[in-house]
VOPAGU-2260 file (C-alpha; in pm, 1 decimal, decimal comma):
REM VOPAGU-2260
SITE   aa  ch    i         X         Y         Z
SITE  MET   A    0     150,7   -1716,0      71,5
SITE  ASN   A    1     525,1   -1767,2     135,1
SITE  GLU   A    2     619,9   -1456,7     -64,5
SITE  VAL   A    3     411,7   -1248,5     174,2
SITE  ALA   A    4     541,5   -1415,5     489,6
SITE  THR   A    5     897,3   -1311,8     402,6
SITE  SER   A    6     790,4    -948,1     366,6
SITE  VAL   A    7     650,4    -872,8     710,8
SITE  PHE   A    8     862,6    -755,4     999,7
SITE  VAL   A    9     706,3    -919,2    1306,2
SITE  LYS   A   10     534,2   -1245,7    1388,6
SITE  GLY   A   11     158,0   -1271,2    1393,5
SITE  GLU   A   12      86,6   -1053,4    1088,3
SITE  LYS   A   13     -71,8   -1322,5     872,9
SITE  ALA   A   14    -407,5   -1159,0     945,7
SITE  LEU   A   15    -284,0    -839,9     777,2
SITE  TYR   A   16    -117,7    -989,1     470,7
SITE  ALA   A   17    -302,7   -1315,4     407,5
SITE  PRO   A   18    -678,2   -1255,5     437,3
SITE  LYS   A   19    -935,2   -1495,5     300,6
SITE  GLY   A   20   -1138,7   -1448,0     -13,9
SITE  GLU   A   21   -1439,9   -1343,2     191,4
SITE  PRO   A   22   -1485,4   -1002,4     360,6
SITE  ALA   A   23   -1384,6    -974,5     725,2
SITE  ILE   A   24   -1333,8    -708,2     990,7
SITE  ILE   A   25    -977,4    -615,5    1086,2
SITE  ASP   A   26    -827,9    -351,3    1314,8
SITE  VAL   A   27    -508,5    -239,7    1140,0
SITE  PRO   A   28    -235,3    -122,2    1381,5
SITE  PRO   A   29     -19,0     188,0    1334,8
SITE  MET   A   30     263,9     147,3    1081,8
SITE  ARG   A   31     516,4     370,6     908,7
SITE  PHE   A   32     560,2     405,8     534,3
SITE  PHE   A   33     763,0     566,9     262,5
SITE  MET   A   34     492,4     754,8      67,7
SITE  VAL   A   35     458,8     947,3    -258,1
SITE  ASP   A   36     141,3    1139,1    -352,0
SITE  GLY   A   37      17,4    1202,5    -703,0
SITE  VAL   A   38    -265,5    1226,0    -953,4
SITE  GLY   A   39    -315,2    1036,1   -1277,1
SITE  ASP   A   40    -361,3     703,6   -1452,7
SITE  PRO   A   41    -153,0     433,4   -1280,9
SITE  ASN   A   42    -132,6     239,9   -1609,0
SITE  GLU   A   43      73,2     502,4   -1792,4
SITE  PRO   A   44     412,0     332,3   -1849,8
SITE  ALA   A   45     618,8     645,3   -1778,9
SITE  GLY   A   46     358,5     834,8   -1577,5
SITE  ALA   A   47     378,9     983,6   -1230,8
SITE  TYR   A   48     255,8     665,2   -1062,7
SITE  ALA   A   49     516,6     444,7   -1231,4
SITE  GLN   A   50     787,6     692,1   -1130,7
SITE  ALA   A   51     659,9     698,2    -771,8
SITE  VAL   A   52     665,7     319,3    -749,4
SITE  SER   A   53    1020,1     304,1    -889,1
SITE  LEU   A   54    1133,7     558,6    -631,1
SITE  LEU   A   55     966,7     377,8    -341,4
SITE  TYR   A   56    1135,0      50,2    -431,2
SITE  ALA   A   57    1470,1     222,5    -481,7
SITE  LEU   A   58    1450,2     381,2    -136,2
SITE  SER   A   59    1324,0      63,7      30,8
SITE  TYR   A   60    1594,4    -157,2    -116,4
SITE  THR   A   61    1861,4     101,3     -34,7
SITE  VAL   A   62    1762,1      78,1     332,0
SITE  LYS   A   63    1736,0    -302,0     318,8
SITE  MET   A   64    2086,7    -334,4     169,9
SITE  SER   A   65    2242,4     -71,2     398,3
SITE  ALA   A   66    2409,7    -333,5     616,5
SITE  LYS   A   67    2619,2    -454,7     321,5
SITE  SER   A   68    2769,7    -108,2     276,6
SITE  GLY   A   69    2834,8     -59,0     647,3
SITE  ASN   A   70    2555,6     199,1     681,7
SITE  ALA   A   71    2300,3      -4,4     876,2
SITE  PRO   A   72    2081,8     216,2    1098,8
SITE  GLN   A   73    2067,7     159,5    1471,7
SITE  GLY   A   74    1829,5    -127,2    1543,3
SITE  TYR   A   75    1864,6    -276,3    1193,2
SITE  PHE   A   76    1763,6    -639,8    1138,0
SITE  GLY   A   77    1740,2    -854,0     828,2
SITE  TYR   A   78    1401,5    -836,6     657,2
SITE  GLY   A   79    1221,8    -856,4     325,6
SITE  VAL   A   80    1088,0    -543,4     157,7
SITE  ALA   A   81     714,7    -517,2     221,5
SITE  PRO   A   82     458,6    -521,5     -61,5
SITE  LEU   A   83     355,3    -208,2    -247,4
SITE  GLU   A   84      36,0     -48,0    -116,1
SITE  GLY   A   85    -183,1     240,8    -221,0
SITE  PHE   A   86    -458,1     476,0    -106,8
SITE  TRP   A   87    -704,0     580,0    -377,9
SITE  ARG   A   88    -975,3     841,9    -427,4
SITE  MET   A   89   -1101,3    1070,8    -703,5
SITE  ALA   A   90    -910,0    1397,2    -740,4
SITE  ASP   A   91   -1232,6    1594,9    -782,1
SITE  GLY   A   92   -1367,0    1467,4    -450,4
SITE  SER   A   93   -1646,5    1259,3    -603,6
SITE  GLU   A   94   -1760,8     957,9    -406,8
SITE  GLY   A   95   -1597,0     617,4    -451,4
SITE  VAL   A   96   -1332,2     515,8    -704,4
SITE  ASP   A   97   -1440,8     543,0   -1068,3
SITE  TYR   A   98   -1240,1     282,5   -1262,0
SITE  ASP   A   99   -1352,5     438,6   -1590,4
SITE  ARG   A  100   -1174,6     766,3   -1506,6
SITE  LYS   A  101    -826,2     650,3   -1414,0
SITE  SER   A  102    -668,5     980,0   -1522,3
SITE  ALA   A  103    -865,3    1145,2   -1238,8
SITE  PHE   A  104    -730,5     913,3    -967,4
SITE  ALA   A  105    -559,8    1077,5    -669,5
SITE  TRP   A  106    -329,8     825,1    -509,8
SITE  THR   A  107     -69,6     772,0    -241,5
SITE  ALA   A  108     175,8     496,5    -333,5
SITE  MET   A  109     358,6     355,1     -33,0
SITE  ILE   A  110     577,6      78,9     108,1
SITE  ARG   A  111     582,6     -10,1     476,3
SITE  GLN   A  112     910,3      36,3     664,9
SITE  PRO   A  113    1051,1    -123,0     981,5
SITE  ASP   A  114    1036,3      82,2    1299,8
SITE  PHE   A  115    1410,6     156,8    1288,2
SITE  VAL   A  116    1357,9     370,8     975,5
SITE  THR   A  117    1369,6     735,3    1089,9
SITE  GLU   A  118    1378,2    1069,8     909,8
SITE  ASP   A  119    1758,5    1052,3     919,5
SITE  VAL   A  120    1747,6     709,9     753,9
SITE  LEU   A  121    1512,7     844,3     484,4
SITE  HIS   A  122    1741,8    1141,2     416,9
SITE  TRP   A  123    2043,7     910,4     384,4
SITE  ALA   A  124    1852,9     680,2     147,7
SITE  GLN   A  125    1732,4     976,8     -58,8
SITE  ALA   A  126    2090,7    1097,7    -100,7
SITE  GLU   A  127    2201,6     749,2    -208,0
SITE  VAL   A  128    1917,8     717,6    -460,5
SITE  ARG   A  129    1990,2    1061,4    -603,6
SITE  ARG   A  130    2358,4     976,5    -640,5
SITE  LYS   A  131    2319,9     625,3    -780,8
SITE  LYS   A  132    1992,6     637,0    -974,8
SITE  LYS   A  133    1950,2    1008,9   -1050,5
SITE  LEU   A  134    1590,2    1003,1    -924,0
SITE  ASP   A  135    1400,8    1294,4    -770,0
SITE  ALA   A  136    1397,4    1133,5    -427,7
SITE  GLY   A  137    1274,8    1445,5    -250,8
SITE  ILE   A  138     910,9    1376,5    -339,1
SITE  ALA   A  139     903,7    1079,9     -97,6
SITE  ARG   A  140     825,6    1117,1     269,8
SITE  LEU   A  141     826,4     898,2     579,4
SITE  ALA   A  142     489,9     903,3     754,1
SITE  PRO   A  143     309,9     702,7    1022,8
SITE  TYR   A  144     -42,1     584,4     955,6
SITE  ALA   A  145    -292,8     438,3    1201,0
SITE  GLU   A  146    -558,6     291,3     975,1
SITE  GLY   A  147    -778,5     135,2    1239,8
SITE  LEU   A  148   -1104,3     -47,2    1175,3
SITE  CYS   A  149   -1152,5    -181,0     820,6
SITE  VAL   A  150   -1323,8    -449,1     618,8
SITE  HIS   A  151   -1075,9    -632,3     400,2
SITE  CYS   A  152   -1088,4    -910,6     144,2
SITE  LEU   A  153    -844,7   -1089,2     -86,5
SITE  HIS   A  154    -925,8   -1011,9    -450,2
SITE  THR   A  155    -796,1   -1263,0    -705,9
SITE  GLY   A  156    -794,5   -1148,3   -1067,1
SITE  PRO   A  157    -731,4    -833,6   -1270,5
SITE  TYR   A  158    -760,2    -490,5   -1113,6
SITE  SER   A  159   -1045,9    -413,3   -1353,8
SITE  ALA   A  160   -1255,6    -682,5   -1180,8
SITE  GLU   A  161   -1218,4    -528,5    -834,0
SITE  PRO   A  162   -1568,3    -369,0    -834,6
SITE  ALA   A  163   -1726,3    -714,5    -794,7
SITE  THR   A  164   -1519,0    -784,0    -482,1
SITE  LEU   A  165   -1588,9    -435,0    -351,1
SITE  ALA   A  166   -1962,1    -495,7    -397,0
SITE  ARG   A  167   -1937,9    -805,3    -175,7
SITE  MET   A  168   -1748,2    -600,5      80,5
SITE  GLU   A  169   -2013,3    -328,0      74,2
SITE  ALA   A  170   -2287,3    -587,0     132,6
SITE  PHE   A  171   -2089,3    -728,8     426,3
SITE  ILE   A  172   -2042,9    -379,8     572,2
SITE  ARG   A  173   -2417,1    -306,9     561,0
SITE  ALA   A  174   -2513,8    -650,5     694,8
SITE  ASN   A  175   -2286,2    -616,0     998,3
SITE  GLY   A  176   -2388,8    -273,0    1119,3
SITE  PHE   A  177   -2101,8     -69,0     975,3
SITE  THR   A  178   -2069,5     211,1     723,1
SITE  ALA   A  179   -1774,7     309,3     506,4
SITE  ASP   A  180   -1563,4     579,5     674,0
SITE  ILE   A  181   -1500,6     763,1     346,6
SITE  PRO   A  182   -1392,8    1036,4     263,5
SITE  ALA   A  183   -1248,6    1071,5     614,6
SITE  ARG   A  184   -1025,3     778,0     517,8
SITE  ARG   A  185    -945,5     623,6     181,4
SITE  HIS   A  186    -984,6     303,5     -20,5
SITE  HIS   A  187    -669,6      95,7      37,3
SITE  GLU   A  188    -502,1    -175,7    -171,5
SITE  VAL   A  189    -206,3    -404,1     -96,0
SITE  TYR   A  190     -39,2    -560,5    -400,2
SITE  LEU   A  191      91,2    -907,0    -318,8
SITE  GLN   A  192     232,2    -978,1    -665,3
SITE  ASP   A  193     409,3    -800,0    -949,1
SITE  PRO   A  194     155,4    -735,9   -1228,7
SITE  GLN   A  195     440,3    -744,4   -1482,3
SITE  ARG   A  196     521,9   -1104,0   -1389,5
SITE  THR   A  197     182,6   -1249,7   -1300,0
SITE  ASP   A  198    -111,8   -1365,9   -1511,1
SITE  PRO   A  199    -382,0   -1099,9   -1453,0
SITE  GLN   A  200    -632,0   -1374,7   -1367,8
SITE  LYS   A  201    -403,8   -1487,1   -1081,7
SITE  LEU   A  202    -315,2   -1148,7    -935,4
SITE  LYS   A  203    -375,5   -1128,0    -560,3
SITE  THR   A  204    -465,3    -791,0    -411,0
SITE  ILE   A  205    -586,3    -710,7     -61,7
SITE  LEU   A  206    -871,6    -458,6     -70,3
SITE  ARG   A  207    -950,4    -257,8     242,1
SITE  THR   A  208   -1244,0     -28,2     308,6
SITE  PRO   A  209   -1222,4     183,4     627,4
SITE  VAL   A  210   -1538,4     151,9     835,2
SITE  ARG   A  211   -1706,2     279,4    1148,5
SITE  GLN   A  212   -1984,0     116,1    1346,6
SITE  LEU   A  213   -2330,9     264,4    1315,7
SITE  ALA   A  214   -2491,3     392,2    1632,8
SITE  VAL   A  215   -2737,6     145,6    1781,1
């Protein structure tokens, strides 16, 4: 998992970015992200999701490379850009995530940022991305998120096979006295590899289901 280790910002985060292939409980700490919201099929080559992902990477790499242009924010340190993540639900409010209706997905694409990234840093990066890449950078925002208690599991294989892993997670949740905290919170995925460069059978994705403990 070396590619993941270079992406995190502090020591001791292996539990967050390198889970096992079996479901486990994790308490996810507060983090901050560049985020873009949208609706639609994430597989559309030029769709809203693809554009959101391109923007998030453009902003993230602009901040990462800011030291080379003499624009490093206060508190800057060298780091690797974190993996792409996403929150998912159905736009019509129906329960779960229906993989047969991808055009009805409501998503938040996001990339974690170091703590030195402020609103001023985002605004500077947005201006740079507009100037250099001609992207509509204004649709991105910087937001904190405290995810809290979740069940997570490493899924290996194509995204279309995720329901089998999610079924194992659901069984684990029931067996351990928890229930999914949805729709209060959302299904969460962390993409450890580039699907354009990786055999679909070898793709590694962290799946997270927010949970709360049932009353005894």
